[in-house]
N, CA, C and O atoms as CSV, one atom per row, in Angstrom:
chain,resi,resn,atom,element,x,y,z
A,1,MET,N,N,0.965,-0.963,0.153
A,1,MET,CA,C,0.137,-0.023,0.100
A,1,MET,C,C,1.030,1.288,0.057
A,1,MET,O,O,1.933,1.522,0.861
A,2,THR,N,N,0.697,2.011,-0.870
A,2,THR,CA,C,1.733,3.098,-0.867
A,2,THR,C,C,0.653,4.763,-0.411
A,2,THR,O,O,-0.517,5.080,-0.624
A,3,ASN,N,N,1.704,5.376,0.208
A,3,ASN,CA,C,1.266,6.226,1.370
A,3,ASN,C,C,0.011,7.061,0.662
A,3,ASN,O,O,-0.994,7.302,1.330
A,4,ILE,N,N,0.139,7.568,-0.974
A,4,ILE,CA,C,-1.135,8.171,-1.271
A,4,ILE,C,C,-2.539,6.957,-1.279
A,4,ILE,O,O,-3.738,7.214,-1.171
A,5,GLN,N,N,-2.049,5.969,-1.403
A,5,GLN,CA,C,-3.275,4.801,-0.793
A,5,GLN,C,C,-3.677,4.550,0.570
A,5,GLN,O,O,-4.813,4.145,0.815
A,6,MET,N,N,-2.763,4.778,1.540
A,6,MET,CA,C,-2.820,5.099,2.998
A,6,MET,C,C,-3.735,6.354,3.234
A,6,MET,O,O,-4.677,6.209,4.013
A,7,PHE,N,N,-3.542,7.583,2.628
A,7,PHE,CA,C,-4.424,9.039,2.874
A,7,PHE,C,C,-5.414,8.573,3.022
A,7,PHE,O,O,-6.114,8.596,4.034
A,8,GLN,N,N,-5.737,7.750,1.348
A,8,GLN,CA,C,-7.242,7.931,0.684
A,8,GLN,C,C,-7.549,6.764,1.970
A,8,GLN,O,O,-8.664,7.230,2.201
A,9,ALA,N,N,-7.479,6.056,2.596
A,9,ALA,CA,C,-8.255,5.059,3.374
A,9,ALA,C,C,-8.195,5.645,4.491
A,9,ALA,O,O,-9.179,5.246,5.113
A,10,ILE,N,N,-7.344,6.704,5.420
A,10,ILE,CA,C,-7.923,7.204,5.787
A,10,ILE,C,C,-8.750,8.244,6.018
A,10,ILE,O,O,-9.619,8.236,6.889
A,11,VAL,N,N,-8.520,9.167,5.261
A,11,VAL,CA,C,-9.576,10.003,4.845
A,11,VAL,C,C,-11.012,9.381,4.392
A,11,VAL,O,O,-12.080,9.980,4.519
A,12,ALA,N,N,-10.903,8.471,4.009
A,12,ALA,CA,C,-12.136,7.635,3.823
A,12,ALA,C,C,-12.885,7.108,4.936
A,12,ALA,O,O,-14.084,6.855,4.824
A,13,LYS,N,N,-12.287,6.942,5.928
A,13,LYS,CA,C,-12.790,5.662,7.260
A,13,LYS,C,C,-13.156,7.570,8.163
A,13,LYS,O,O,-14.286,7.762,8.611
A,14,ALA,N,N,-12.292,8.482,8.256
A,14,ALA,CA,C,-13.026,9.592,8.906
A,14,ALA,C,C,-14.396,10.025,8.435
A,14,ALA,O,O,-15.287,10.384,9.205
A,15,LEU,N,N,-14.557,9.941,6.513
A,15,LEU,CA,C,-15.955,10.610,6.318
A,15,LEU,C,C,-16.746,9.266,6.270
A,15,LEU,O,O,-17.843,9.053,5.753
A,16,ILE,N,N,-16.191,8.694,6.717
A,16,ILE,CA,C,-17.687,7.172,7.011
A,16,ILE,C,C,-17.654,7.772,8.637
A,16,ILE,O,O,-18.466,8.677,8.834
A,17,ALA,N,N,-17.141,7.528,9.351
A,17,ALA,CA,C,-17.226,8.295,10.862
A,17,ALA,C,C,-18.537,9.235,10.765
A,17,ALA,O,O,-19.725,9.030,11.013
A,18,LEU,N,N,-17.804,10.369,10.291
A,18,LEU,CA,C,-18.574,11.796,10.018
A,18,LEU,C,C,-20.309,11.309,9.347
A,18,LEU,O,O,-21.384,11.780,9.719
A,19,ALA,N,N,-20.185,10.747,8.786
A,19,ALA,CA,C,-21.323,10.510,8.095
A,19,ALA,C,C,-22.104,9.475,8.664
A,19,ALA,O,O,-23.147,9.140,8.101
A,20,ALA,N,N,-21.608,8.740,10.062
A,20,ALA,CA,C,-22.376,7.924,10.873
A,20,ALA,C,C,-22.381,8.570,11.885
A,20,ALA,O,O,-23.259,8.236,12.681
A,21,VAL,N,N,-21.590,9.567,12.252
A,21,VAL,CA,C,-21.899,11.055,13.178
A,21,VAL,C,C,-23.004,11.971,13.425
A,21,VAL,O,O,-23.279,12.498,14.503
A,22,HIS,N,N,-23.758,12.138,12.036
A,22,HIS,CA,C,-24.157,13.102,11.154
A,22,HIS,C,C,-25.803,12.481,11.911
A,22,HIS,O,O,-26.833,13.134,12.080
A,23,VAL,N,N,-25.618,11.472,12.139
A,23,VAL,CA,C,-27.251,10.885,11.498
A,23,VAL,C,C,-28.183,11.137,13.373
A,23,VAL,O,O,-29.374,11.445,13.415
A,24,PRO,N,N,-27.352,10.931,14.657
A,24,PRO,CA,C,-27.627,11.751,15.641
A,24,PRO,C,C,-28.218,12.862,15.977
A,24,PRO,O,O,-29.129,13.036,16.787
A,25,ILE,N,N,-27.336,14.039,14.937
A,25,ILE,CA,C,-27.672,15.297,15.133
A,25,ILE,C,C,-28.638,15.448,14.396
A,25,ILE,O,O,-29.484,16.329,14.548
A,26,LEU,N,N,-28.626,14.242,13.123
A,26,LEU,CA,C,-30.069,14.830,12.267
A,26,LEU,C,C,-31.149,14.493,13.008
A,26,LEU,O,O,-32.179,15.018,12.585
A,27,MET,N,N,-31.314,13.671,14.149
A,27,MET,CA,C,-32.566,13.022,14.557
A,27,MET,C,C,-32.814,14.260,15.832
A,27,MET,O,O,-33.897,14.530,16.351
A,28,VAL,N,N,-31.502,14.878,16.135
A,28,VAL,CA,C,-31.744,16.236,17.024
A,28,VAL,C,C,-32.552,17.688,16.258
A,28,VAL,O,O,-33.471,18.442,16.579
A,29,VAL,N,N,-31.823,17.581,15.348
A,29,VAL,CA,C,-32.765,18.798,14.641
A,29,VAL,C,C,-33.956,18.563,14.216
A,29,VAL,O,O,-34.772,19.484,14.185
A,30,ALA,N,N,-34.423,16.781,13.644
A,30,ALA,CA,C,-35.318,17.029,13.549
A,30,ALA,C,C,-36.586,16.742,14.531
A,30,ALA,O,O,-37.703,16.750,14.013
A,31,TRP,N,N,-36.457,16.481,15.969
A,31,TRP,CA,C,-37.079,16.625,16.909
A,31,TRP,C,C,-37.163,17.684,17.445
A,31,TRP,O,O,-38.291,17.915,17.882
A,32,ALA,N,N,-36.219,18.668,17.649
A,32,ALA,CA,C,-36.291,19.616,17.905
A,32,ALA,C,C,-36.967,20.812,16.955
A,32,ALA,O,O,-37.129,21.982,17.300
A,33,LEU,N,N,-37.228,20.369,16.002
A,33,LEU,CA,C,-38.101,20.767,14.312
A,33,LEU,C,C,-39.137,20.654,14.572
A,33,LEU,O,O,-39.793,21.643,14.244
A,34,ASP,N,N,-39.826,19.707,15.152
A,34,ASP,CA,C,-40.947,18.777,15.116
A,34,ASP,C,C,-41.213,18.640,13.848
A,34,ASP,O,O,-42.191,19.245,13.407
A,35,ARG,N,N,-40.439,17.847,12.996
A,35,ARG,CA,C,-39.887,16.992,12.073
A,35,ARG,C,C,-40.040,15.431,12.097
A,35,ARG,O,O,-39.964,14.749,13.119
A,36,ASP,N,N,-40.196,15.107,11.224
A,36,ASP,CA,C,-41.019,13.267,11.182
A,36,ASP,C,C,-39.547,12.742,11.492
A,36,ASP,O,O,-38.702,12.817,10.600
A,37,MET,N,N,-39.230,12.218,12.720
A,37,MET,CA,C,-37.873,11.381,13.388
A,37,MET,C,C,-37.835,10.205,12.801
A,37,MET,O,O,-36.696,9.927,12.426
A,38,GLY,N,N,-38.972,9.052,12.473
A,38,GLY,CA,C,-38.720,8.196,11.466
A,38,GLY,C,C,-38.114,7.870,9.743
A,38,GLY,O,O,-37.592,7.004,9.041
A,39,THR,N,N,-38.503,8.911,9.734
A,39,THR,CA,C,-38.218,9.142,7.733
A,39,THR,C,C,-36.692,9.666,8.177
A,39,THR,O,O,-35.747,8.912,7.942
A,40,THR,N,N,-36.458,10.915,8.798
A,40,THR,CA,C,-35.586,10.926,8.973
A,40,THR,C,C,-34.382,9.929,9.353
A,40,THR,O,O,-33.581,9.481,8.533
A,41,MET,N,N,-34.384,9.702,10.501
A,41,MET,CA,C,-33.458,8.346,10.832
A,41,MET,C,C,-33.565,7.057,9.823
A,41,MET,O,O,-32.947,6.048,10.165
A,42,LEU,N,N,-34.217,7.034,8.757
A,42,LEU,CA,C,-34.299,5.847,8.426
A,42,LEU,C,C,-33.404,6.022,6.560
A,42,LEU,O,O,-32.820,5.293,5.758
A,43,VAL,N,N,-33.866,7.595,6.698
A,43,VAL,CA,C,-32.960,8.143,5.575
A,43,VAL,C,C,-31.659,8.302,5.554
A,43,VAL,O,O,-30.908,8.069,4.607
A,44,ALA,N,N,-31.309,8.812,6.897
A,44,ALA,CA,C,-30.225,9.260,7.082
A,44,ALA,C,C,-29.335,8.150,7.239
A,44,ALA,O,O,-28.205,8.233,6.757
A,45,THR,N,N,-29.776,6.908,7.978
A,45,THR,CA,C,-28.845,5.647,8.098
A,45,THR,C,C,-28.670,4.647,7.155
A,45,THR,O,O,-27.689,3.919,7.004
A,46,VAL,N,N,-30.132,4.689,6.280
A,46,VAL,CA,C,-29.554,4.213,4.840
A,46,VAL,C,C,-28.318,5.055,4.219
A,46,VAL,O,O,-27.402,4.417,3.698
A,47,LEU,N,N,-28.280,6.027,4.247
A,47,LEU,CA,C,-27.467,6.931,3.592
A,47,LEU,C,C,-25.759,6.156,3.832
A,47,LEU,O,O,-24.968,5.568,3.095
A,48,ALA,N,N,-25.803,6.740,5.916
A,48,ALA,CA,C,-24.701,6.515,6.323
A,48,ALA,C,C,-24.234,4.841,5.910
A,48,ALA,O,O,-23.043,4.530,5.937
A,49,ALA,N,N,-25.101,4.027,5.606
A,49,ALA,CA,C,-24.712,2.685,5.578
A,49,ALA,C,C,-23.878,2.551,4.508
A,49,ALA,O,O,-22.868,1.847,4.533
A,50,ALA,N,N,-24.235,3.169,3.596
A,50,ALA,CA,C,-23.982,2.997,1.825
A,50,ALA,C,C,-22.587,2.868,1.915
A,50,ALA,O,O,-22.138,1.964,1.211
A,51,PRO,N,N,-21.893,3.408,2.473
A,51,PRO,CA,C,-20.110,3.849,1.953
A,51,PRO,C,C,-19.457,2.809,3.050
A,51,PRO,O,O,-18.312,2.358,3.016
A,52,LEU,N,N,-20.427,2.556,3.983
A,52,LEU,CA,C,-19.601,2.053,5.146
A,52,LEU,C,C,-19.787,0.301,4.210
A,52,LEU,O,O,-18.952,-0.600,4.137
A,53,LEU,N,N,-21.151,0.359,3.643
A,53,LEU,CA,C,-20.799,-1.442,2.786
A,53,LEU,C,C,-20.080,-1.084,2.010
A,53,LEU,O,O,-18.971,-1.580,2.205
A,54,ALA,N,N,-20.112,-0.502,1.251
A,54,ALA,CA,C,-18.986,-0.113,-0.130
A,54,ALA,C,C,-17.472,-0.423,0.212
A,54,ALA,O,O,-16.700,-0.808,-0.666
A,55,TRP,N,N,-17.094,-0.246,1.485
A,55,TRP,CA,C,-15.308,0.000,2.255
A,55,TRP,C,C,-15.871,-1.609,2.663
A,55,TRP,O,O,-15.380,-2.512,1.985
A,56,TYR,N,N,-16.765,-1.957,3.617
A,56,TYR,CA,C,-16.807,-3.525,3.902
A,56,TYR,C,C,-16.794,-4.713,2.729
A,56,TYR,O,O,-16.335,-5.855,2.761
A,57,LEU,N,N,-17.286,-4.186,1.984
A,57,LEU,CA,C,-16.916,-5.090,0.707
A,57,LEU,C,C,-15.733,-5.458,-0.144
A,57,LEU,O,O,-15.408,-6.416,-0.845
A,58,ARG,N,N,-15.032,-3.865,0.340
A,58,ARG,CA,C,-13.648,-4.218,-0.545
A,58,ARG,C,C,-13.507,-3.426,-1.713
A,58,ARG,O,O,-12.554,-3.497,-2.489
A,59,ARG,N,N,-14.811,-2.414,-1.852
A,59,ARG,CA,C,-14.666,-1.307,-3.596
A,59,ARG,C,C,-13.663,-0.802,-3.215
A,59,ARG,O,O,-13.162,-0.622,-2.105
A,60,PRO,N,N,-13.246,-0.459,-4.740
A,60,PRO,CA,C,-12.210,0.058,-5.153
A,60,PRO,C,C,-12.708,1.509,-4.188
A,60,PRO,O,O,-13.856,1.646,-3.766
A,61,ILE,N,N,-11.419,2.664,-3.925
A,61,ILE,CA,C,-11.510,3.943,-3.098
A,61,ILE,C,C,-12.504,4.735,-3.449
A,61,ILE,O,O,-13.286,5.277,-2.668
A,62,LEU,N,N,-12.497,4.875,-5.319
A,62,LEU,CA,C,-13.468,5.533,-6.301
A,62,LEU,C,C,-14.950,5.475,-5.718
A,62,LEU,O,O,-15.801,6.342,-5.521
A,63,ILE,N,N,-14.911,4.187,-5.535
A,63,ILE,CA,C,-16.624,3.815,-5.472
A,63,ILE,C,C,-17.372,4.223,-3.545
A,63,ILE,O,O,-18.450,4.600,-3.086
A,64,VAL,N,N,-16.218,3.905,-3.082
A,64,VAL,CA,C,-16.278,4.220,-1.584
A,64,VAL,C,C,-16.476,6.245,-1.527
A,64,VAL,O,O,-17.320,6.940,-0.961
A,65,GLY,N,N,-15.423,6.568,-2.281
A,65,GLY,CA,C,-15.473,8.065,-2.366
A,65,GLY,C,C,-17.346,8.638,-2.958
A,65,GLY,O,O,-18.104,9.250,-2.205
A,66,LEU,N,N,-17.665,8.284,-4.237
A,66,LEU,CA,C,-18.522,8.741,-4.240
A,66,LEU,C,C,-19.487,7.925,-3.770
A,66,LEU,O,O,-20.438,7.995,-4.549
A,67,ALA,N,N,-19.872,6.670,-2.258
A,67,ALA,CA,C,-21.129,6.642,-2.273
A,67,ALA,C,C,-20.671,7.764,-1.013
A,67,ALA,O,O,-21.580,7.910,-0.196
A,68,LEU,N,N,-19.399,8.590,-0.716
A,68,LEU,CA,C,-19.246,9.353,0.536
A,68,LEU,C,C,-20.082,10.443,0.161
A,68,LEU,O,O,-20.977,10.948,0.838
A,69,VAL,N,N,-19.593,10.848,-1.314
A,69,VAL,CA,C,-20.161,12.223,-1.313
A,69,VAL,C,C,-22.102,12.223,-1.732
A,69,VAL,O,O,-22.838,13.206,-1.645
A,70,VAL,N,N,-22.507,10.807,-2.172
A,70,VAL,CA,C,-24.480,10.645,-2.239
A,70,VAL,C,C,-24.547,10.811,-0.885
A,70,VAL,O,O,-25.556,11.376,-0.461
A,71,THR,N,N,-23.362,10.305,0.231
A,71,THR,CA,C,-24.089,10.584,1.554
A,71,THR,C,C,-24.009,11.331,2.276
A,71,THR,O,O,-24.816,11.234,3.200
A,72,LEU,N,N,-22.947,12.603,2.321
A,72,LEU,CA,C,-22.828,13.803,2.900
A,72,LEU,C,C,-23.286,14.731,1.912
A,72,LEU,O,O,-22.939,15.875,2.206
A,73,VAL,N,N,-23.986,14.651,0.772
A,73,VAL,CA,C,-24.571,15.540,0.237
A,73,VAL,C,C,-26.141,15.570,0.559
A,73,VAL,O,O,-26.841,16.580,0.632
A,74,GLY,N,N,-26.542,14.223,0.738
A,74,GLY,CA,C,-27.877,13.541,0.996
A,74,GLY,C,C,-27.621,13.652,2.008
A,74,GLY,O,O,-27.187,14.760,1.689
A,75,GLN,N,N,-27.384,13.592,3.301
A,75,GLN,CA,C,-27.737,14.197,4.910
A,75,GLN,C,C,-27.778,15.666,4.795
A,75,GLN,O,O,-28.720,16.290,5.284
A,76,THR,N,N,-26.471,16.463,3.958
A,76,THR,CA,C,-27.127,17.748,4.020
A,76,THR,C,C,-28.062,18.121,3.562
A,76,THR,O,O,-28.201,19.253,4.025
A,77,ASN,N,N,-28.989,17.880,2.806
A,77,ASN,CA,C,-30.297,18.195,1.785
A,77,ASN,C,C,-31.256,17.382,2.743
A,77,ASN,O,O,-32.331,17.301,2.148
A,78,ILE,N,N,-31.345,16.702,4.046
A,78,ILE,CA,C,-32.391,16.054,4.552
A,78,ILE,C,C,-32.258,17.001,5.582
A,78,ILE,O,O,-33.261,16.912,6.290
A,79,ASP,N,N,-31.392,17.978,6.055
A,79,ASP,CA,C,-30.940,19.198,7.063
A,79,ASP,C,C,-31.196,20.381,6.923
A,79,ASP,O,O,-31.205,21.238,7.807
A,80,THR,N,N,-31.526,20.566,5.290
A,80,THR,CA,C,-31.585,21.534,4.595
A,80,THR,C,C,-32.696,21.987,4.636
A,80,THR,O,O,-33.013,23.177,4.650
A,81,GLY,N,N,-33.923,20.306,4.679
A,81,GLY,CA,C,-35.329,20.402,4.667
A,81,GLY,C,C,-35.948,20.728,5.332
A,81,GLY,O,O,-37.070,21.212,5.181
A,82,ALA,N,N,-35.096,20.456,6.651
A,82,ALA,CA,C,-35.954,20.790,7.719
A,82,ALA,C,C,-36.089,21.555,7.882
A,82,ALA,O,O,-37.272,21.591,8.221
A,83,TYR,N,N,-35.446,23.104,7.953
A,83,TYR,CA,C,-35.659,23.633,7.953
A,83,TYR,C,C,-36.818,24.922,6.661
A,83,TYR,O,O,-36.683,26.055,6.198
A,84,HIS,N,N,-37.653,24.018,6.605
A,84,HIS,CA,C,-38.214,24.482,5.413
A,84,HIS,C,C,-39.536,25.012,5.863
A,84,HIS,O,O,-40.533,25.006,5.140
A,85,SER,N,N,-39.506,25.480,7.107
A,85,SER,CA,C,-41.186,25.767,7.453
A,85,SER,C,C,-41.092,27.303,8.016
A,85,SER,O,O,-41.260,27.368,9.234
A,86,TYR,N,N,-40.853,28.556,7.351
A,86,TYR,CA,C,-40.242,29.672,7.458
A,86,TYR,C,C,-41.960,30.394,6.697
A,86,TYR,O,O,-42.134,30.208,5.493
A,87,PRO,N,N,-42.718,30.918,7.253
A,87,PRO,CA,C,-43.780,31.581,6.456
A,87,PRO,C,C,-43.308,31.846,5.237
A,87,PRO,O,O,-42.140,31.956,4.864
A,88,GLU,N,N,-44.705,31.979,4.412
A,88,GLU,CA,C,-44.472,32.702,3.236
A,88,GLU,C,C,-45.093,34.015,3.070
A,88,GLU,O,O,-45.555,34.522,4.093
A,89,ARG,N,N,-45.196,34.702,1.898
A,89,ARG,CA,C,-45.198,35.599,1.916
A,89,ARG,C,C,-47.203,35.818,2.055
A,89,ARG,O,O,-47.938,34.845,1.890
A,90,ASN,N,N,-47.516,36.609,2.232
A,90,ASN,CA,C,-49.245,37.176,2.781
A,90,ASN,C,C,-49.388,36.086,3.719
A,90,ASN,O,O,-50.249,35.348,3.240
A,91,HIS,N,N,-48.886,35.517,5.048
A,91,HIS,CA,C,-49.221,34.400,5.418
A,91,HIS,C,C,-48.703,34.798,7.276
A,91,HIS,O,O,-47.598,35.280,7.521
A,92,SER,N,N,-49.657,34.504,8.295
A,92,SER,CA,C,-49.147,34.934,9.568
A,92,SER,C,C,-47.626,34.284,9.813
A,92,SER,O,O,-47.007,33.253,9.548
A,93,GLY,N,N,-47.419,35.653,10.541
A,93,GLY,CA,C,-45.803,34.861,10.703
A,93,GLY,C,C,-44.691,35.846,9.875
A,93,GLY,O,O,-43.863,36.535,10.472
A,94,TYR,N,N,-44.813,35.794,8.453
A,94,TYR,CA,C,-44.122,36.071,7.716
A,94,TYR,C,C,-43.272,37.496,8.067
A,94,TYR,O,O,-42.074,37.718,7.895
A,95,GLU,N,N,-44.428,38.466,8.675
A,95,GLU,CA,C,-43.328,39.757,8.809
A,95,GLU,C,C,-42.156,39.419,9.954
A,95,GLU,O,O,-41.096,39.977,10.235
A,96,ASN,N,N,-42.735,38.431,10.397
A,96,ASN,CA,C,-41.297,38.090,11.876
A,96,ASN,C,C,-39.755,37.167,11.277
A,96,ASN,O,O,-38.700,37.107,11.907
A,97,VAL,N,N,-40.052,36.478,9.816
A,97,VAL,CA,C,-38.902,36.483,9.159
A,97,VAL,C,C,-37.619,37.478,9.085
A,97,VAL,O,O,-37.533,38.584,8.551
A,98,PRO,N,N,-36.823,36.855,9.671
A,98,PRO,CA,C,-35.690,37.638,9.895
A,98,PRO,C,C,-34.750,37.969,8.264
A,98,PRO,O,O,-34.458,37.001,7.561
A,99,LYS,N,N,-34.519,38.822,8.004
A,99,LYS,CA,C,-33.496,39.066,6.703
A,99,LYS,C,C,-32.771,38.018,5.812
A,99,LYS,O,O,-32.849,37.754,4.612
A,100,TRP,N,N,-31.657,37.261,7.372
A,100,TRP,CA,C,-30.971,36.415,6.558
A,100,TRP,C,C,-32.037,35.192,6.697
A,100,TRP,O,O,-31.589,34.554,7.650
A,101,ALA,N,N,-32.995,34.654,6.329
A,101,ALA,CA,C,-33.497,33.776,6.251
A,101,ALA,C,C,-34.260,33.378,4.995
A,101,ALA,O,O,-35.430,33.659,4.732
A,102,GLY,N,N,-33.174,32.494,4.079
A,102,GLY,CA,C,-33.022,32.127,2.712
A,102,GLY,C,C,-32.267,31.920,1.563
A,102,GLY,O,O,-31.553,32.918,1.460
A,103,LEU,N,N,-32.055,31.192,0.691
A,103,LEU,CA,C,-31.101,30.604,0.200
A,103,LEU,C,C,-30.043,31.853,-0.595
A,103,LEU,O,O,-30.331,32.571,-1.553
A,104,THR,N,N,-28.873,31.796,0.123
A,104,THR,CA,C,-28.028,32.876,-0.798
A,104,THR,C,C,-26.969,32.451,-1.504
A,104,THR,O,O,-26.068,31.704,-1.122
A,105,CYS,N,N,-27.108,32.934,-2.496
A,105,CYS,CA,C,-26.117,32.445,-3.684
A,105,CYS,C,C,-25.035,33.461,-3.881
A,105,CYS,O,O,-25.422,34.629,-3.824
A,106,VAL,N,N,-23.275,33.186,-4.186
A,106,VAL,CA,C,-22.413,33.810,-4.785
A,106,VAL,C,C,-22.376,33.700,-5.887
A,106,VAL,O,O,-22.899,32.630,-6.196
A,107,CYS,N,N,-21.940,34.376,-6.940
A,107,CYS,CA,C,-21.517,34.371,-7.840
A,107,CYS,C,C,-19.703,34.325,-8.119
A,107,CYS,O,O,-19.024,35.351,-8.092
A,108,LEU,N,N,-19.301,33.353,-8.302
A,108,LEU,CA,C,-17.975,33.735,-7.762
A,108,LEU,C,C,-16.941,34.623,-9.261
A,108,LEU,O,O,-15.871,35.230,-9.203
A,109,ASP,N,N,-17.823,34.340,-10.418
A,109,ASP,CA,C,-17.066,35.351,-11.550
A,109,ASP,C,C,-17.139,36.714,-11.270
A,109,ASP,O,O,-16.216,37.323,-11.810
A,110,ASP,N,N,-18.013,37.525,-10.526
A,110,ASP,CA,C,-17.946,38.752,-10.201
A,110,ASP,C,C,-18.712,39.107,-8.788
A,110,ASP,O,O,-19.554,39.992,-8.939
A,111,TRP,N,N,-18.601,38.622,-7.508
A,111,TRP,CA,C,-19.087,38.176,-6.633
A,111,TRP,C,C,-20.145,39.013,-6.226
A,111,TRP,O,O,-19.941,39.899,-5.396
A,112,LYS,N,N,-21.346,38.808,-6.767
A,112,LYS,CA,C,-22.712,39.302,-6.887
A,112,LYS,C,C,-23.232,38.275,-5.942
A,112,LYS,O,O,-22.926,37.084,-5.977
A,113,PHE,N,N,-24.070,38.855,-5.070
A,113,PHE,CA,C,-24.841,38.062,-3.829
A,113,PHE,C,C,-26.022,38.308,-4.552
A,113,PHE,O,O,-26.328,39.363,-5.108
A,114,PHE,N,N,-26.942,36.806,-4.485
A,114,PHE,CA,C,-28.730,36.908,-4.942
A,114,PHE,C,C,-29.201,35.904,-3.672
A,114,PHE,O,O,-28.560,35.253,-2.847
A,115,LYS,N,N,-30.251,36.048,-3.857
A,115,LYS,CA,C,-31.086,35.105,-2.624
A,115,LYS,C,C,-32.188,34.915,-3.438
A,115,LYS,O,O,-33.043,35.546,-4.059
A,116,ALA,N,N,-31.780,33.661,-3.156
A,116,ALA,CA,C,-33.160,32.598,-3.821
A,116,ALA,C,C,-34.474,32.458,-2.562
A,116,ALA,O,O,-34.105,32.104,-1.442
A,117,THR,N,N,-35.922,32.732,-2.781
A,117,THR,CA,C,-36.595,32.636,-1.929
A,117,THR,C,C,-37.756,31.752,-2.286
A,117,THR,O,O,-37.313,31.402,-3.380
A,118,PRO,N,N,-38.761,31.204,-2.205
A,118,PRO,CA,C,-39.937,30.746,-3.132
A,118,PRO,C,C,-40.544,31.344,-4.236
A,118,PRO,O,O,-41.204,30.850,-5.150
A,119,VAL,N,N,-40.131,32.764,-3.940
A,119,VAL,CA,C,-41.006,33.710,-4.825
A,119,VAL,C,C,-40.003,33.740,-5.914
A,119,VAL,O,O,-40.151,33.324,-7.063
A,120,ASP,N,N,-39.076,34.233,-5.442
A,120,ASP,CA,C,-38.057,35.394,-6.841
A,120,ASP,C,C,-37.007,35.018,-6.409
A,120,ASP,O,O,-37.008,34.529,-5.280
A,121,PHE,N,N,-35.912,35.104,-7.062
A,121,PHE,CA,C,-33.960,35.176,-7.168
A,121,PHE,C,C,-33.727,36.870,-7.367
A,121,PHE,O,O,-34.288,37.361,-8.346
A,122,LYS,N,N,-33.095,37.588,-6.671
A,122,LYS,CA,C,-32.760,38.986,-7.300
A,122,LYS,C,C,-31.793,38.940,-6.156
A,122,LYS,O,O,-32.032,38.565,-5.009
A,123,GLU,N,N,-30.368,39.494,-6.779
A,123,GLU,CA,C,-29.648,40.501,-6.339
A,123,GLU,C,C,-29.904,41.537,-4.993
A,123,GLU,O,O,-30.614,42.501,-4.706
A,124,VAL,N,N,-28.903,40.732,-4.399
A,124,VAL,CA,C,-28.805,41.637,-2.764
A,124,VAL,C,C,-27.594,42.291,-3.198
A,124,VAL,O,O,-27.066,42.278,-4.310
A,125,GLN,N,N,-27.228,42.891,-2.082
A,125,GLN,CA,C,-26.326,43.617,-1.120
A,125,GLN,C,C,-26.228,42.416,0.093
A,125,GLN,O,O,-26.970,41.771,0.834
A,126,PRO,N,N,-24.960,42.558,-0.193
A,126,PRO,CA,C,-23.899,41.476,1.036
A,126,PRO,C,C,-24.621,42.575,2.324
A,126,PRO,O,O,-24.847,43.782,2.242
A,127,PHE,N,N,-24.844,41.688,3.409
A,127,PHE,CA,C,-24.776,42.496,4.942
A,127,PHE,C,C,-24.233,41.533,5.803
A,127,PHE,O,O,-23.965,40.428,5.332
A,128,THR,N,N,-24.014,41.785,7.072
A,128,THR,CA,C,-23.638,40.760,8.159
A,128,THR,C,C,-24.642,40.945,9.401
A,128,THR,O,O,-25.243,41.810,10.036
A,129,ILE,N,N,-24.419,39.524,9.324
A,129,ILE,CA,C,-25.361,38.829,10.741
A,129,ILE,C,C,-24.491,38.949,11.819
A,129,ILE,O,O,-23.347,38.493,11.820
A,130,ASN,N,N,-25.216,39.792,13.099
A,130,ASN,CA,C,-24.741,40.041,14.268
A,130,ASN,C,C,-25.501,38.598,14.855
A,130,ASN,O,O,-25.872,37.667,14.139
A,131,ARG,N,N,-25.605,38.665,16.090
A,131,ARG,CA,C,-25.337,37.414,17.544
A,131,ARG,C,C,-27.089,37.714,17.834
A,131,ARG,O,O,-27.942,36.917,18.225
A,132,SER,N,N,-27.247,39.466,17.402
A,132,SER,CA,C,-28.387,39.637,17.930
A,132,SER,C,C,-29.729,39.395,16.785
A,132,SER,O,O,-30.914,39.334,17.112
A,133,ASP,N,N,-29.147,39.271,15.291
A,133,ASP,CA,C,-30.081,38.934,14.376
A,133,ASP,C,C,-30.463,37.945,14.410
A,133,ASP,O,O,-31.581,37.688,13.964
A,134,VAL,N,N,-29.578,36.920,15.019
A,134,VAL,CA,C,-30.093,35.036,14.966
A,134,VAL,C,C,-30.999,34.871,16.413
A,134,VAL,O,O,-31.931,34.071,16.333
A,135,ILE,N,N,-30.838,35.440,17.500
A,135,ILE,CA,C,-31.538,35.351,18.604
A,135,ILE,C,C,-32.357,35.537,18.880
A,135,ILE,O,O,-32.682,35.310,20.045
């Protein structure tokens, strides 16, 4: 085993452990936001098991890496989806939504900031979030 193969194995093991650690974290997030914990646990666990299974079946490191990509992106999407409960425009509570709520995108070519909401996608000026804005 060469040094690069050993390095790849160490990184793969660390990322597999990270995927496993994400499962209880996602469960806590689902519980705190009053989301369906059963579905969250099932999908997060299946995603975490995929690279582990590929590792134990001694698949090539490329296959393990691709399984890790799918797992970590999928678990991130589960977490992001748990926060979908912000009120929409013209509904009760919309006026209390903080200004930072929404997906912010950055165009790396010209460093323009865009904010995506369920109803529009527009350029915005960057702003600073203070602790008082979040709490």
